VEXMAR-686049 format. One line per 5 residues: number of its first residue (from 1); their letters; for each residue x, z, y of C-alpha. Coordinates in pm, 1 decimal, always signed. Example, Ala and Ser with C-alpha at 12.3 -4.5 7.8 and 13.67 -1.06 7.14 Angstrom:
<bases>
1> as> +1230.0:+780.0:-450.0 | +1367.0:+714.0:-106.0 .
</bases>
This chain:
<bases>
1> mvsfk> +1888.6:+1739.1:+5123.9 | +1931.9:+1585.3:+4779.0 | +2295.3:+1580.3:+4667.6 | +2451.5:+1255.6:+4541.3 | +2508.4:+1418.4:+4202.3 .
6> kynlf> +2140.6:+1511.2:+4166.1 | +2033.5:+1167.9:+4288.8 | +2259.1:+999.2:+4035.8 | +2120.5:+1218.9:+3754.0 | +1765.9:+1134.1:+3863.5 .
11> rqlhv> +1845.1:+763.2:+3852.3 | +1990.5:+796.9:+3501.0 | +1684.6:+980.2:+3373.6 | +1458.8:+723.7:+3539.0 | +1643.1:+438.7:+3367.2 .
16> vaiag> +1621.3:+615.7:+3030.0 | +1247.4:+672.4:+3074.2 | +1185.8:+308.2:+3162.5 | +1396.1:+196.8:+2866.6 | +1190.7:+419.0:+2637.9 .
21> iillt> +865.8:+270.1:+2765.9 | +1001.6:-82.2:+2723.1 | +1117.2:-0.6:+2369.0 | +779.3:+146.8:+2273.5 | +597.4:-152.4:+2420.4 .
26> svrtv> +833.6:-388.4:+2239.3 | +778.4:-213.4:+1905.3 | +402.4:-234.9:+1946.7 | +423.8:-600.1:+2050.7 | +630.2:-711.3:+1750.5 .
31> aqfap> +470.8:-477.9:+1493.8 | +373.8:-687.6:+1196.7 | +131.8:-585.9:+925.5 | +6.3:-802.8:+639.5 | -113.2:-1151.2:+750.6 .
36> pagqp> -443.4:-1324.3:+668.2 | -550.5:-1416.6:+314.8 | -347.1:-1691.2:+154.4 | -36.6:-1636.8:+366.4 | +290.5:-1498.1:+226.1 .
41> gstai> +285.9:-1120.4:+237.7 | -91.2:-1088.8:+258.7 | -249.0:-802.1:+62.5 | -591.5:-970.6:+48.6 | -747.4:-968.7:-298.8 .
46> kadsa> -990.0:-1242.8:-397.3 | -1333.4:-1131.2:-513.9 | -1298.6:-1298.0:-854.6 | -962.6:-1134.0:-929.0 | -936.7:-992.9:-1279.5 .
51> vfvqw> -790.7:-668.6:-1140.8 | -1137.7:-536.3:-1058.9 | -1276.9:-314.4:-1333.4 | -1606.5:-217.1:-1165.4 | -1805.4:-239.6:-842.4 .
56> aslci> -2010.0:+14.8:-646.2 | -2340.9:+93.3:-817.6 | -2519.0:+282.1:-536.3 | -2509.3:+229.2:-159.5 | -2672.8:+449.9:+104.8 .
61> vhrgy> -2660.3:+315.7:+460.2 | -2702.6:+508.9:+784.5 | -2765.6:+245.6:+1050.8 | -2614.5:+252.2:+1396.5 | -2749.0:+99.4:+1716.6 .
66> admsd> -2711.1:-274.9:+1764.1 | -2554.8:-185.6:+2100.6 | -2487.5:+181.6:+2163.3 | -2444.9:+111.8:+2536.9 | -2805.8:-10.8:+2545.9 .
71> tavgy> -3004.1:+186.5:+2289.6 | -3325.1:+10.9:+2393.1 | -3206.8:-282.1:+2180.6 | -3267.9:-66.1:+1874.3 | -3080.3:-38.0:+1546.4 .
76> atyga> -2905.4:-295.7:+1330.3 | -3153.0:-417.9:+1071.2 | -2990.0:-697.5:+875.1 | -2969.5:-664.8:+496.7 | -3075.5:-403.9:+245.7 .
81> dtagi> -2871.6:-110.2:+116.3 | -2855.2:-280.3:-222.8 | -2649.2:-563.0:-70.1 | -2350.6:-327.6:-81.6 | -2353.8:-290.0:-459.4 .
86> giadn> -2220.7:-523.1:-726.1 | -1961.5:-797.5:-693.4 | -1878.9:-950.0:-354.5 | -2119.8:-1240.0:-307.3 | -2155.5:-1276.0:+72.3 .
91> nvvsl> -2487.5:-1088.3:+60.0 | -2433.8:-811.4:+316.8 | -2584.6:-512.0:+493.7 | -2500.0:-459.0:+862.6 | -2403.9:-109.1:+974.7 .
96> gdags> -2446.1:-133.5:+1352.2 | -2233.5:+54.8:+1607.9 | -2074.5:+357.3:+1437.2 | -2313.0:+314.5:+1142.5 | -2191.2:+405.9:+795.6 .
101> avlyf> -2239.9:+337.3:+427.0 | -2161.3:+572.3:+139.5 | -2093.9:+406.0:-194.3 | -2092.4:+561.6:-540.0 | -1958.0:+442.8:-873.8 .
106> dipva> -2050.3:+473.5:-1240.6 | -1694.2:+589.2:-1314.7 | -1486.6:+780.7:-1053.5 | -1215.0:+585.9:-876.0 | -863.2:+711.1:-954.9 .
111> ngpgf> -517.8:+694.0:-802.0 | -318.4:+439.9:-1000.8 | -12.3:+224.1:-938.7 | -51.9:+24.8:-617.2 | -391.0:-35.2:-457.8 .
116> dfaif> -695.8:+136.8:-608.1 | -999.0:-31.5:-449.4 | -1084.4:-302.9:-199.1 | -1358.7:-349.0:+60.6 | -1521.5:-682.6:+135.6 .
121> ensfs> -1675.0:-801.5:+463.7 | -1821.5:-1146.4:+530.1 | -1615.3:-1284.8:+818.4 | -1628.5:-1664.2:+833.2 | -1266.6:-1696.2:+953.7 .
126> defle> -927.0:-1528.6:+959.0 | -966.7:-1436.7:+1327.1 | -1326.4:-1320.9:+1380.3 | -1290.6:-973.4:+1235.9 | -1529.5:-678.1:+1250.2 .
131> lafve> -1358.7:-355.9:+1151.0 | -1442.1:-23.6:+987.8 | -1275.9:+304.6:+897.3 | -1250.6:+400.0:+529.2 | -1296.0:+750.8:+388.9 .
136> vssdg> -1309.5:+892.7:+35.9 | -1449.2:+1205.2:-126.8 | -1404.3:+1379.4:-462.1 | -1694.2:+1622.0:-411.8 | -1948.9:+1412.9:-222.9 .
141> srffr> -1942.5:+1632.4:+89.2 | -1590.4:+1639.2:+230.6 | -1454.4:+1299.0:+326.4 | -1094.2:+1212.4:+408.2 | -1007.8:+912.6:+626.2 .
146> fgsts> -721.8:+670.7:+566.2 | -476.8:+655.1:+852.7 | -530.7:+332.9:+1048.8 | -345.5:+132.8:+1311.4 | -458.8:-118.1:+1572.5 .
151> ytqte> -206.7:-282.4:+1803.8 | -460.4:-520.5:+1959.7 | -435.9:-517.8:+2338.9 | -686.5:-293.3:+2517.7 | -671.2:-434.8:+2870.7 .
156> dqvds> -942.2:-695.1:+2810.7 | -1249.6:-650.5:+2594.0 | -1264.6:-878.5:+2289.9 | -1605.4:-1035.5:+2348.6 | -1891.6:-1069.3:+2101.9 .
161> fgtld> -1742.6:-1376.9:+1936.0 | -1377.7:-1309.1:+2018.4 | -1085.9:-1308.5:+1776.8 | -823.6:-1069.5:+1642.6 | -477.5:-1098.2:+1488.9 .
166> atklh> -467.5:-948.0:+1137.8 | -95.1:-874.4:+1168.6 | -177.0:-610.8:+1432.2 | -419.0:-425.6:+1203.3 | -354.7:-185.4:+918.2 .
171> nlagk> -578.2:+19.1:+686.8 | -899.3:-99.6:+849.6 | -1171.9:-260.7:+638.3 | -1267.7:-607.7:+759.7 | -908.9:-723.5:+808.7 .
176> yrggy> -969.5:-1029.3:+588.7 | -1222.9:-1311.5:+580.3 | -1520.8:-1321.2:+348.8 | -1439.8:-1341.9:-21.2 | -1117.3:-1144.0:+19.5 .
181> gtpfd> -1101.1:-766.3:-1.7 | -893.9:-530.9:+211.5 | -722.4:-295.3:-38.2 | -657.4:+78.0:-7.5 | -411.4:+301.7:-191.5 .
186> leklk> -521.6:+658.0:-272.8 | -157.5:+761.1:-294.3 | -165.5:+777.1:+88.0 | -411.0:+1066.9:+68.6 | -267.7:+1254.9:-229.0 .
191> dstgl> -151.8:+1550.6:-17.1 | -491.6:+1605.5:+146.5 | -609.3:+1960.3:+78.1 | -951.0:+1954.0:-86.1 | -923.2:+1598.7:-217.5 .
196> dvsni> -867.3:+1506.1:-582.1 | -739.6:+1148.5:-574.1 | -782.5:+1123.5:-951.2 | -1158.7:+1174.3:-919.0 | -1302.6:+986.7:-620.4 .
201> iavri> -1681.0:+976.0:-652.4 | -1767.1:+828.3:-310.9 | -1625.4:+588.4:-52.7 | -1759.4:+598.8:+302.1 | -1726.2:+305.8:+541.1 .
206> vdvvg> -1773.1:+376.9:+912.7 | -1815.3:+96.0:+1165.3 | -1553.5:+76.5:+1438.9 | -1713.7:+54.8:+1782.1 | -1476.7:-199.8:+1931.0 .
211> svdpd> -1537.2:-115.1:+2295.8 | -1243.9:-55.0:+2530.4 | -1475.4:+160.2:+2743.7 | -1375.5:+521.8:+2662.9 | -1743.1:+619.6:+2669.5 .
216> yssyd> -1794.0:+428.6:+2344.7 | -1445.8:+365.8:+2200.6 | -1319.3:+424.3:+1848.7 | -955.9:+528.7:+1803.7 | -695.7:+468.8:+1534.4 .
221> sqgni> -476.3:+741.7:+1384.4 | -222.0:+707.3:+1664.1 | -484.6:+753.0:+1935.1 | -500.3:+382.6:+2026.2 | -836.7:+237.8:+2127.6 .
226> indpw> -946.2:-18.3:+1867.3 | -1057.1:-339.4:+2033.2 | -1279.3:-571.1:+1827.0 | -1575.2:-805.1:+1899.6 | -1822.0:-606.2:+2111.6 .
231> ptpfe> -2100.8:-575.1:+2196.7 | -2288.8:-742.1:+1912.1 | -2652.6:-671.9:+2011.7 | -2803.1:-851.5:+1714.4 | -2980.8:-748.4:+1396.5 .
236> ssgfd> -2649.8:-807.9:+1217.6 | -2455.3:-580.2:+1451.7 | -2130.3:-416.1:+1351.1 | -1946.9:-419.0:+1020.0 | -2117.5:-631.4:+754.6 .
241> ldavg> -2059.1:-467.5:+417.2 | -2044.5:-700.7:+119.8 | -1896.4:-493.8:-165.1 | -1642.7:-237.8:-283.9 | -1439.2:-339.5:-587.3 .
246> vihdk> -1249.2:-83.8:-797.7 | -902.1:-157.4:-935.6 | -830.7:+181.3:-1095.8 | -1086.0:+423.9:-1235.3 | -1072.2:+714.0:-1479.4 .
251> nhmdv> -1133.7:+482.1:-1774.6 | -848.5:+246.8:-1689.2 | -548.9:+470.1:-1631.2 | -358.7:+439.6:-1959.9 | -44.5:+281.1:-1813.7 .
256> denpd> +234.6:+287.2:-2071.9 | +592.1:+246.0:-1951.7 | +718.1:+212.7:-2311.2 | +490.4:-52.4:-2460.3 | +719.1:-120.2:-2757.2 .
261> rnmiv> +594.1:+206.8:-2910.4 | +241.6:+74.4:-2939.2 | +68.9:-183.3:-3153.7 | +54.4:-417.9:-2852.3 | +409.9:-508.1:-2754.9 .
266> avpnp> +553.8:-683.8:-2447.6 | +926.8:-762.7:-2481.5 | +1185.5:-773.0:-2344.3 | +1130.0:-509.0:-2078.3 | +1283.3:-550.4:-1824.8 .
271> vtdvl> +1234.1:-925.9:-1846.3 | +1421.6:-1203.3:-1667.7 | +1305.3:-1526.6:-1829.9 | +1044.8:-1532.7:-2108.2 | +805.3:-1250.9:-2192.7 .
276> kitgi> +658.1:-1223.7:-2542.8 | +332.5:-1034.6:-2595.2 | +215.4:-956.7:-2949.1 | -60.1:-752.6:-3109.8 | -360.9:-863.4:-2904.8 .
281> elgge> -666.6:-936.4:-3115.3 | -772.8:-1300.5:-3134.6 | -1045.3:-1350.6:-2879.6 | -898.2:-1085.0:-2649.0 | -748.8:-1163.1:-2311.0 .
286> fviyd> -503.0:-1027.9:-2055.7 | -397.7:-1064.5:-1693.9 | -67.7:-988.6:-1524.8 | -77.9:-857.3:-1168.2 | +159.6:-710.0:-912.2 .
291> ltght> +152.9:-381.8:-721.8 | -84.1:-523.7:-458.8 | -339.8:-625.4:-721.5 | -268.5:-998.6:-696.1 | -315.5:-1175.4:-1029.3 .
296> vyssg> -3.8:-1377.0:-1116.2 | -117.0:-1487.9:-1463.4 | -444.2:-1501.0:-1655.4 | -438.7:-1576.6:-2025.7 | -793.4:-1683.9:-2094.4 .
301> tvqhr> -904.2:-1623.5:-2454.8 | -609.3:-1539.3:-2677.6 | -576.0:-1788.4:-2966.7 | -254.3:-1662.0:-3126.9 | -111.8:-1321.4:-3216.0 .
306> etsis> +199.1:-1393.1:-3009.6 | +206.5:-1536.8:-2658.5 | +521.9:-1645.3:-2474.6 | +514.4:-1670.5:-2096.0 | +778.8:-1791.0:-1852.2 .
311> vsefp> +803.3:-1531.9:-1573.1 | +1045.9:-1726.4:-1354.1 | +780.7:-1788.3:-1087.9 | +641.4:-1434.1:-1096.7 | +731.7:-1189.8:-817.7 .
316> kgvlf> +1027.9:-964.1:-888.8 | +974.3:-593.8:-946.4 | +704.4:-391.9:-1121.6 | +419.7:-586.4:-1284.9 | +122.3:-473.4:-1492.3 .
321> iriln> -44.0:-635.4:-1792.2 | -409.6:-541.1:-1829.5 | -529.0:-619.7:-2181.2 | -889.1:-645.8:-2297.7 | -841.7:-596.3:-2670.4 .
326> gnsvh> -1176.6:-584.8:-2847.4 | -1370.7:-298.9:-2688.2 | -1062.6:-127.9:-2543.3 | -871.5:-177.2:-2219.2 | -498.7:-107.6:-2208.7 .
331> tlkiv> -238.5:-148.6:-1936.4 | +134.0:-208.3:-1988.4 | +399.5:-170.2:-1721.4 | +691.4:-415.6:-1714.3 | +975.0:-490.9:-1475.2 .
336> hl> +1073.9:-844.3:-1374.5 | +1440.3:-868.0:-1274.5 .
</bases>
């Protein structure tokens, strides 16, 4: 016979367990990551942003099946490997189910302030999203994957032309529509043994197989099945790689937190109202961007030795001024209060 005391304890534990499940479900339901391009809080970076200092110069693709549940369909065939190099231009190469692409750069990518590189896909909308994992290597053989999250439901398969909610996705390439890159921050991997985040020579992109069938599923870092449009038994199956743009590389890491000690000066710093920049050669140019890589000001060709800029509409916090001064590139760090 079960005593009343034991029964009461059982009921209390049962209630606590149910509450925990409800809380976990609630957290997953309301979890919000960055929204689509153009919306407040989005981390999407436009392909023509001045923050990009170089683009991938070599791309080697390992194709996956157009439909790994029916291998008779064959492999994805759309696009050439060379479509993955150079600036994002909507010319793509399709990876197929679980296919991958390894991209190399003329100058190693480096861990700088904020995001360090961005990956472009060619989605035609903010909702039709094909996803991929992102990995980096500093020796060309060992690759380290960025932690990723997908809170998309897994009860019903997102069909071949189904849609996703970007706010339920994090650190997965393909989160944004064509023309806008999904950025990644090497700082997240700085403690990985065997990885030098100041000398990344290769980025690997691996297609997410968006099946909710465990026989074919891909999983995020929390062990969640990632649900995305599947199957896509076409020549353009899987993730469609457009480009990889670099924000920080080993040649563009001279961030100076005390710019008044240099020939090029930005004062006052911190700034609240008007920023004055002096010392840039006539014919030079500069851009101001925030920690996410968004350009908040672009100077065009400098016509005067001193430029005054109202910063009242700029985001508060840390900002960077990237200056193309003759043949040199210099970056200043300022704070907007």
